[in-house]
Short mmCIF file of the C-alpha atoms (twelve columns), coordinates in Angstrom:
data_MODEL
# 
_entry.id   MODEL 
# 
loop_
_atom_site.group_PDB 
_atom_site.id 
_atom_site.type_symbol 
_atom_site.label_atom_id 
_atom_site.label_alt_id 
_atom_site.label_comp_id 
_atom_site.label_asym_id 
_atom_site.label_seq_id 
_atom_site.Cartn_x 
_atom_site.Cartn_y 
_atom_site.Cartn_z 
_atom_site.pdbx_PDB_model_num 
ATOM 1  C CA . MET A 1  231.488 -6.936 -56.550 1 
ATOM 2  C CA . ASP A 2  230.375 -3.383 -55.656 1 
ATOM 3  C CA . ALA A 3  228.418 -3.130 -58.895 1 
ATOM 4  C CA . LEU A 4  226.608 -6.379 -58.132 1 
ATOM 5  C CA . LEU A 5  225.686 -5.138 -54.666 1 
ATOM 6  C CA . THR A 6  224.418 -1.889 -56.166 1 
ATOM 7  C CA . LEU A 7  222.211 -3.770 -58.627 1 
ATOM 8  C CA . ARG A 8  220.805 -5.991 -55.884 1 
ATOM 9  C CA . ASN A 9  219.927 -2.939 -53.806 1 
ATOM 10 C CA . MET A 10 218.419 -0.965 -56.702 1 
ATOM 11 C CA . GLU A 11 214.985 -0.964 -55.078 1 
ATOM 12 C CA . ASP A 12 216.457 0.792  -52.032 1 
ATOM 13 C CA . ILE A 13 217.745 3.662  -54.141 1 
ATOM 14 C CA . LYS A 14 215.418 6.597  -54.769 1 
ATOM 15 C CA . ILE A 15 216.070 7.833  -58.277 1 
ATOM 16 C CA . SER A 16 215.702 11.589 -58.624 1 
ATOM 17 C CA . ASN A 17 214.672 13.299 -61.816 1 
ATOM 18 C CA . ASP A 18 217.954 14.880 -62.899 1 
ATOM 19 C CA . THR A 19 216.834 14.848 -66.528 1 
ATOM 20 C CA . LYS A 20 215.324 17.664 -68.540 1 
ATOM 21 C CA . ILE A 21 212.009 15.793 -68.440 1 
ATOM 22 C CA . LYS A 22 210.152 18.114 -66.076 1 
ATOM 23 C CA . TYR A 23 206.731 18.427 -67.750 1 
ATOM 24 C CA . LEU A 24 204.494 16.297 -69.969 1 
ATOM 25 C CA . SER A 25 202.133 17.642 -72.579 1 
ATOM 26 C CA . VAL A 26 198.915 15.688 -73.136 1 
ATOM 27 C CA . ALA A 27 197.026 16.361 -76.365 1 
ATOM 28 C CA . ASP A 28 198.684 19.817 -76.511 1 
ATOM 29 C CA . THR A 29 196.122 21.077 -73.987 1 
ATOM 30 C CA . LYS A 30 197.192 19.880 -70.536 1 
ATOM 31 C CA . ILE A 31 200.565 20.206 -68.824 1 
ATOM 32 C CA . TYR A 32 201.582 17.726 -66.123 1 
ATOM 33 C CA . LYS A 33 204.575 18.188 -63.787 1 
ATOM 34 C CA . VAL A 34 206.698 15.046 -63.617 1 
ATOM 35 C CA . THR A 35 206.935 13.751 -60.053 1 
ATOM 36 C CA . ASN A 36 208.989 10.626 -60.674 1 
ATOM 37 C CA . ILE A 37 210.656 8.648  -63.437 1 
ATOM 38 C CA . ASP A 38 211.658 5.023  -63.024 1 
ATOM 39 C CA . PHE A 39 213.853 3.974  -65.938 1 
ATOM 40 C CA . CYS A 40 214.311 0.454  -64.531 1 
ATOM 41 C CA . ASN A 41 210.575 -0.294 -64.598 1 
ATOM 42 C CA . LEU A 42 209.725 2.152  -67.391 1 
ATOM 43 C CA . ALA A 43 207.245 4.122  -65.314 1 
ATOM 44 C CA . ILE A 44 206.606 7.850  -65.051 1 
ATOM 45 C CA . GLY A 45 204.289 9.781  -62.740 1 
ATOM 46 C CA . ALA A 46 202.995 13.338 -63.120 1 
ATOM 47 C CA . ILE A 47 200.424 15.733 -61.650 1 
ATOM 48 C CA . GLU A 48 198.239 18.136 -63.605 1 
ATOM 49 C CA . THR A 49 199.107 21.836 -63.485 1 
ATOM 50 C CA . ASP A 50 197.349 24.987 -64.605 1 
ATOM 51 C CA . LEU A 51 200.355 25.951 -66.732 1 
ATOM 52 C CA . THR A 52 200.209 26.586 -70.471 1 
ATOM 53 C CA . MET A 53 202.758 25.595 -73.091 1 
ATOM 54 C CA . ASN A 54 204.082 29.178 -72.973 1 
ATOM 55 C CA . ASP A 55 204.767 28.930 -69.222 1 
ATOM 56 C CA . VAL A 56 207.189 26.011 -69.514 1 
ATOM 57 C CA . PRO A 57 210.672 26.044 -71.091 1 
ATOM 58 C CA . GLU A 58 210.540 24.118 -74.347 1 
ATOM 59 C CA . SER A 59 213.565 22.016 -73.308 1 
ATOM 60 C CA . GLU A 60 211.664 20.734 -70.238 1 
ATOM 61 C CA . LEU A 61 208.341 19.958 -71.975 1 
ATOM 62 C CA . TRP A 62 207.869 16.528 -73.537 1 
ATOM 63 C CA . ASP A 63 204.885 15.196 -75.433 1 
ATOM 64 C CA . ILE A 64 203.477 12.148 -73.698 1 
ATOM 65 C CA . SER A 65 203.827 10.127 -76.918 1 
ATOM 66 C CA . TYR A 66 207.625 10.032 -76.388 1 
ATOM 67 C CA . PHE A 67 207.003 7.599  -73.547 1 
ATOM 68 C CA . GLU A 68 205.280 4.869  -75.553 1 
ATOM 69 C CA . ASP A 69 207.181 2.113  -73.721 1 
ATOM 70 C CA . PHE A 70 206.406 3.556  -70.280 1 
ATOM 71 C CA . ARG A 71 203.550 3.004  -67.877 1 
ATOM 72 C CA . VAL A 72 202.317 6.532  -67.210 1 
ATOM 73 C CA . ARG A 73 200.478 7.560  -64.028 1 
ATOM 74 C CA . LEU A 74 198.681 10.898 -64.318 1 
ATOM 75 C CA . VAL A 75 196.979 12.646 -61.415 1 
ATOM 76 C CA . ASN A 76 194.467 15.343 -62.369 1 
ATOM 77 C CA . CYS A 77 193.615 18.467 -60.339 1 
ATOM 78 C CA . SER A 78 190.853 16.683 -58.424 1 
ATOM 79 C CA . GLY A 79 193.297 14.011 -57.290 1 
ATOM 80 C CA . LYS A 80 191.984 11.257 -59.562 1 
ATOM 81 C CA . THR A 81 194.745 8.956  -60.785 1 
ATOM 82 C CA . GLU A 82 194.845 7.290  -64.175 1 
ATOM 83 C CA . ILE A 83 197.483 4.818  -65.305 1 
ATOM 84 C CA . ILE A 84 197.857 4.780  -69.056 1 
ATOM 85 C CA . ASP A 85 199.139 1.956  -71.229 1 
ATOM 86 C CA . MET A 86 200.907 4.189  -73.733 1 
ATOM 87 C CA . ALA A 87 200.803 1.749  -76.656 1 
ATOM 88 C CA . GLU A 88 197.016 1.501  -76.357 1 
ATOM 89 C CA . TRP A 89 196.635 5.265  -75.841 1 
ATOM 90 C CA . LEU A 90 198.750 6.029  -78.911 1 
ATOM 91 C CA . ASP A 91 196.660 3.653  -81.036 1 
ATOM 92 C CA . ARG A 92 193.455 5.430  -79.921 1 
ATOM 93 C CA . ASN A 93 194.873 8.924  -80.436 1 
ATOM 94 C CA . LYS A 94 196.791 8.569  -83.700 1 
ATOM 95 C CA . LYS A 95 196.970 11.748 -85.741 1 
ATOM 96 C CA . GLU A 96 195.851 10.998 -89.259 1 
# 
């Protein structure tokens, strides 16, 4: 019964990012800091940083293409938000 109550109240629970997914790499040129990950709804949010690939531990840096099933919300340095449909983005940016 406790498990059922927990599942019903899932929206009330704030899920923290206790994973090693701390940064996203976009096109190997931009690094975004992950602000939230929602595994229930397959959504991830991140804000742009001025970091380089050398500034971030390799174990915490993930290429955005790993999240092809996720809805990704990126916020750039000017505050503009873009939500990316990863399947569509991957099709447009395939490496030949």
